[in-house]
C-alpha angles and dihedrals in degrees: 000000000000115000130192089258091053092049091061091071098036130087121224118244088254090057090048095052118119111251093245090055092051089048091051091050092049092050092049092047090074090059100034106024099164096045095046091045089057092051092048092050091052091049093047093047096050133066100186127054090224090063092066117095118241088250093053092050091046091050090051091052091050091058094054134066090258120101125226089237092057092060116103123206087256090056091051092047100046109015094222092150087065107034134070105242111224119188 
């Protein structure tokens, strides 16, 4: 469970996105403003990849150069293709 105290030290998923993923979202926002806005809100409201719905993760994939078919079960589970991994 994530508490308010825990959130202070955590980055949102949006803050953890790789720069090329943020750029892809921003480019697609001009074409699909409502859909991309929804994805961005989900990313800004969540701190853990596992808290995204399958639909939100799928929408994120669709706005990048990655294909749904290229996603492994590991990618779906942890989102490492999208997030900056900090140790």
